[in-house]
C-alpha positions in Angstrom: 189.4 38.7 102.3 188.3 40.2 105.7 185.2 38.2 106.7 183.3 41.3 107.8 184.2 43.1 104.6 183.0 40.2 102.6 179.7 40.2 104.5 179.2 43.9 104.0 179.8 43.6 100.2 177.3 40.7 100.1 174.7 42.9 101.8 175.1 45.7 99.2 175.1 43.2 96.3 171.9 41.6 97.6 170.0 44.8 97.8 170.5 45.7 101.5 172.4 48.7 100.5 172.0 51.0 103.5 172.9 48.2 105.9 175.9 47.1 103.9 177.3 50.7 103.5 176.9 51.4 107.2 178.9 48.2 108.0 181.6 49.2 105.5 181.9 52.7 107.1 182.4 51.0 110.5 185.1 48.7 109.4 187.0 51.0 106.9 189.5 52.3 109.5 190.5 48.7 110.3 191.2 47.6 106.7 194.6 47.0 105.2 195.6 49.4 102.4 195.1 46.7 99.8 191.6 46.1 101.1 191.0 49.9 101.1 191.8 49.9 97.4 189.4 47.1 96.8 186.7 49.0 98.7 187.4 52.2 96.7 187.0 50.2 93.5 183.7 48.8 94.7 182.4 52.3 95.7 183.4 53.5 92.2 181.6 50.6 90.6 178.5 51.3 92.7 178.5 54.9 91.6 179.6 56.3 95.0 182.6 58.2 93.7 182.9 60.6 96.6 183.5 57.7 99.0 186.0 56.2 96.6 187.7 59.6 96.4 188.1 59.9 100.1 190.0 56.6 100.3 192.1 57.1 97.2 193.3 60.6 98.1 194.5 59.2 101.4 196.3 56.3 99.8 197.8 58.5 97.0 199.3 60.7 99.7 200.9 57.7 101.3 202.0 56.0 98.1 202.6 58.9 95.7 205.0 56.8 93.6 202.4 54.1 92.8 201.3 55.0 89.3 198.3 52.6 89.3 196.9 54.3 92.4 197.4 57.7 90.8 195.7 56.6 87.6 192.7 55.2 89.6 192.5 58.5 91.5 192.5 60.4 88.2 189.6 58.3 86.9 187.7 59.2 90.0 188.4 62.9 89.4 187.2 62.5 85.8 184.0 60.9 87.0 183.4 63.8 89.4 184.0 66.4 86.6 187.3 67.5 88.1 189.3 67.2 84.9 192.1 69.7 85.9 192.8 67.7 89.1 193.0 64.5 87.0 195.4 66.2 84.5 197.6 67.4 87.4 197.8 63.9 88.9 198.6 62.2 85.6 201.2 64.7 84.5 203.3 63.8 87.6 203.7 60.2 86.4 207.1 59.6 85.0 207.5 59.0 81.2 209.6 56.0 82.1 206.9 54.3 84.1 205.4 51.1 82.6 201.9 52.7 83.0 202.8 55.8 81.0 201.0 54.6 77.8 197.9 54.3 79.9 198.5 57.8 81.2 198.7 59.1 77.7 195.4 57.5 76.7 193.7 59.0 79.7 195.2 62.4 79.0 194.0 62.1 75.4 190.5 61.4 76.6 190.6 64.4 79.0 191.9 66.8 76.4 189.2 65.6 74.0 186.5 66.2 76.6 187.9 69.8 76.9 187.7 70.2 73.1 191.5 70.3 72.7 191.6 67.9 69.8 195.1 68.6 68.6 196.6 68.1 72.1 194.6 64.9 72.4 195.9 63.7 69.0 199.5 64.5 70.1 199.1 62.4 73.2 197.8 59.5 71.1 200.7 59.8 68.7 203.1 59.6 71.6 201.4 56.5 72.9 201.5 55.0 69.4 205.3 55.5 69.3 205.6 53.6 72.6 203.2 50.8 71.7 202.9 50.7 67.9 200.8 47.5 67.7 198.4 48.2 70.6 194.8 48.0 69.3 193.5 50.1 72.2 195.5 53.0 70.9 194.2 52.5 67.3 190.7 52.5 68.8 191.4 55.8 70.6 192.6 57.3 67.3 189.5 56.0 65.6 187.1 57.4 68.2 188.9 60.8 68.2 188.5 61.1 64.5 184.9 59.7 64.5 183.7 62.2 67.0 185.4 65.0 65.1 183.5 64.0 62.0 186.7 62.9 60.2 185.1 59.6 59.2 187.5 58.5 56.5 190.5 58.9 58.9 188.6 56.9 61.5 187.9 54.1 59.0 191.5 53.0 58.6 192.0 52.8 62.4 188.8 50.9 63.0 189.9 48.4 60.3 193.2 47.9 62.2 191.3 47.3 65.4 188.9 44.8 63.8 191.9 42.7 62.7 192.6 42.1 66.4 189.3 42.6 68.4 185.6 42.6 67.7 184.8 45.1 70.5 186.5 47.5 72.9 185.0 49.3 75.9 181.5 48.2 74.9 181.8 49.5 71.3 181.2 46.9 68.5 183.9 47.7 66.0 182.2 46.3 62.9 179.1 48.5 63.7 181.3 51.6 64.3 183.2 50.9 61.1 180.0 50.5 59.1 178.7 53.8 60.5 182.0 55.6 59.7 181.8 54.3 56.1 178.2 55.3 55.8 178.8 58.8 57.1 181.7 59.2 54.6 179.3 58.2 51.8 180.8 54.7 51.1 177.3 53.1 51.5 177.9 49.8 49.6 181.2 49.1 51.5 179.4 50.0 54.8 176.7 47.3 54.1 179.3 44.5 54.3 180.2 45.6 57.8 176.6 46.2 58.9 175.8 42.7 57.8 178.6 41.4 60.1 177.6 43.7 62.9 173.9 42.7 62.8 174.8 39.0 62.6 177.1 39.3 65.7 175.1 41.8 67.7 171.5 42.4 66.4 170.7 45.5 68.5 168.2 48.1 67.3 170.6 51.0 66.5 172.8 48.8 64.4 169.9 47.3 62.5 168.5 50.8 61.9 171.9 52.0 60.7 172.0 49.0 58.3 168.5 49.9 56.9 169.2 53.6 56.5 172.6 53.0 54.8 170.9 50.5 52.4 168.3 53.2 51.6 170.9 55.9 51.1 172.9 53.6 48.8 169.8 52.8 46.7 169.5 49.2 48.0 165.8 49.5 48.8 164.9 45.8 49.1 167.7 45.4 51.6 166.5 48.5 53.5 163.0 47.1 53.6 164.2 43.8 54.9 166.3 45.3 57.7 163.7 47.9 58.7 160.9 45.3 58.8 163.2 43.2 61.0 163.7 46.1 63.3 160.0 46.8 63.4 159.4 43.2 64.4 161.7 43.4 67.4 161.1 47.0 68.4 158.0 48.6 66.9 158.5 51.7 69.2 161.8 52.5 67.4 159.9 55.3 65.6 162.7 56.6 63.4 162.4 53.4 61.2 158.9 54.3 59.8 159.9 57.2 57.6 162.8 55.3 56.0 160.7 52.2 55.5 157.9 54.2 53.9 160.4 55.9 51.6 162.0 52.5 50.6 158.5 51.2 49.7 157.9 54.3 47.6 161.1 53.7 45.7 159.9 50.2 45.0 156.6 51.6 43.7 154.8 50.0 46.7 152.6 53.0 47.4 149.9 51.2 49.4 152.6 49.6 51.7 154.3 53.0 52.1 151.0 54.6 53.2 150.3 51.8 55.6 153.7 52.1 57.2 153.2 55.9 57.6 149.9 55.2 59.4 151.6 52.7 61.7 154.3 55.2 62.4 151.8 57.9 63.3 150.2 55.6 65.8 153.6 54.9 67.4 154.6 58.6 67.4 151.7 61.0 67.0 153.9 64.1 67.4 156.3 63.2 64.5 155.6 66.0 62.0 157.8 64.6 59.3 155.7 61.4 59.2 152.6 63.6 58.7 154.3 65.6 55.9 155.6 62.5 54.1 152.2 60.8 54.7 150.6 63.8 52.9 152.8 63.4 49.9 152.2 59.6 49.7 148.5 60.0 50.2 148.5 62.4 47.2 150.4 59.8 45.2 147.8 57.2 46.3 145.0 59.4 45.2 143.7 59.9 48.7 143.4 63.7 48.6 141.3 64.1 51.8 143.7 62.0 53.8 146.6 64.0 52.4 145.0 67.2 53.5 144.3 65.7 56.9 148.0 64.7 57.3 149.3 68.1 56.2 147.0 70.0 58.5 148.2 67.7 61.4 151.8 68.6 60.5 150.9 72.3 60.6 149.1 71.9 63.9 152.4 70.5 65.3 154.5 73.2 63.6 152.5 76.2 62.2 155.6 77.4 60.4 156.4 74.1 58.6 157.2 75.3 55.1 157.2 71.9 53.4 153.8 71.0 54.8 152.4 74.4 53.9 153.8 74.3 50.4 152.4 70.9 49.7 149.0 71.9 51.0 148.9 75.1 49.0 149.6 73.0 45.9 146.6 70.8 46.8 144.4 73.9 47.3 145.6 75.4 43.9 144.8 72.1 42.2 141.3 72.1 43.8 140.8 75.8 43.0 140.6 76.7 46.7 142.2 80.1 46.2 141.0 81.7 49.4 142.4 78.7 51.4 145.8 79.3 49.7 145.8 82.9 50.7 144.7 82.2 54.3 147.2 79.4 54.8 150.2 81.3 53.5 149.2 84.3 55.7 149.1 82.0 58.7 152.5 80.4 58.0 154.0 83.8 57.3 153.5 84.7 61.0 156.2 82.1 61.8 158.5 82.3 58.9 160.3 84.9 56.9 159.3 85.5 53.3 159.3 82.3 51.3 159.8 82.8 47.5 157.7 79.8 46.6 154.7 81.2 48.6 155.0 84.4 46.6 154.5 82.4 43.4 151.6 80.5 44.9 149.9 83.8 46.1 150.4 85.2 42.6 148.6 82.2 41.1 145.8 82.4 43.7 145.2 86.2 43.2 145.5 85.7 39.4 142.7 83.1 39.4 140.6 85.4 41.7 141.2 88.1 39.1 142.8 90.4 41.6 145.5 91.6 39.2 147.1 94.2 41.3 147.8 91.7 44.1 148.8 89.0 41.6 151.3 91.4 39.9 152.8 92.3 43.2 153.5 88.7 44.1 154.7 87.8 40.6 157.3 90.6 40.8 158.4 89.4 44.2 158.8 85.9 43.0 160.6 86.9 39.9 164.0 87.6 41.6 164.1 84.1 42.9 162.6 82.2 39.9 163.9 84.2 36.9 166.0 81.2 35.9 163.0 78.9 35.8 161.4 78.7 32.3 158.0 77.5 33.7 157.8 80.6 36.0 158.8 83.0 33.2 156.2 81.5 30.8 153.5 81.8 33.4 154.5 85.3 34.4 154.7 86.4 30.7 151.2 85.2 29.9 149.9 86.9 33.0 151.5 90.2 31.9 149.9 89.9 28.5 146.6 89.2 30.0 147.0 92.2 32.3 147.7 94.4 29.4 151.4 94.9 30.1 152.5 93.7 26.8 155.9 95.4 26.7 156.9 93.9 30.0 155.5 90.5 28.8 157.7 90.8 25.7 160.8 91.3 27.9 160.0 88.3 30.0 159.4 86.1 27.0 162.8 87.2 25.6 164.4 86.1 28.9 162.5 82.8 28.5 163.9 82.1 25.0 167.4 82.8 26.2 166.9 79.9 28.7 164.9 77.6 26.3 165.5 78.3 22.6 163.3 75.3 21.6 160.1 76.9 22.8 158.5 77.5 19.3 155.2 78.7 20.8 156.9 81.5 22.7 159.0 82.4 19.7 155.8 82.9 17.6 154.2 85.0 20.3 157.3 87.2 20.4 157.2 87.7 16.6 153.6 88.9 17.0 154.5 91.2 19.8 157.4 92.6 17.7 154.9 93.4 14.9 152.6 95.2 17.3 155.4 97.5 18.5 
């Protein structure tokens, strides 16, 4: 290699970037064409694609028939978001060229980037006909289907790749296969590949995927083991805390679940889902004041959070804090459209406050949504009787009996109402 070129490269690699690049600019005109290709590759690796482009456009003009130079130029165009220029260059390469399968793979990537999935798939099929046993092509098919959400189709191609290679282009095949199986709902089968992936490459995203898939498949002990492992190596991977807490809950380890939620909140104090779930677990643990605190924190982060509001209104109803129910729902309603469940909660609150006109209004609004719910119909029917609307109450109880013919108490009340009328 040219001694000065070698010196300039060493300067850049040793951190004296400006000095090295200045020297390279000085000697570039004196380099042989092969050395210019090397320099362009280095510029490209260093992230200076515009300098690489300048060299390669000149060389492509001189050696237009050299397919590898054309392919490299196309890669530079892609890096510079000049996809149409890349496609134009690649389409000029002959179908009889030895590099044509590589061209097809690049074109497939380009068309995928442009959202032309069917065209991309056709290019891959053409490449597959030319090189039927090439694992890189199987990998390209798998990635195409994976990113389209066609996980079952992706699985078969990843399985073929895994027979030949454990990773391609920085993608760990066992991990990607496990993820594809998990996303297609084959949780138990996915766990086998996650185990292999974590054993070969225990990086946080893969461990998290293992833990979440185990949780989704109902293997809670496995989920706990993997998510604790992840917490040990990266406690700031905040997505783990919710799934770990849920796994503990399924194992009836409520104290541990609540502790994990509190750890998660310390790691991510803006995670409203942790606060909401923490509220529910605190209720289950009998820590009502802590539950209220968590749910209020969730609403402070998201004033329109329906689940947080609904859980908190149930707490207020249980504690007979009817004014708080009304105030809370009025506040949430500023951010959300009408929520049927809140109509039912307001009906209960106004009923208990003996504000029957308001209660009736909200029961009627809730009715259209909950008329298939026996518990709602029973409560609504009793309210109507209490409010003196016995004919309407009788109609509601008839609807209730159509849903639940085993309710002897309601049947007896109906008989009494029939006698009245």
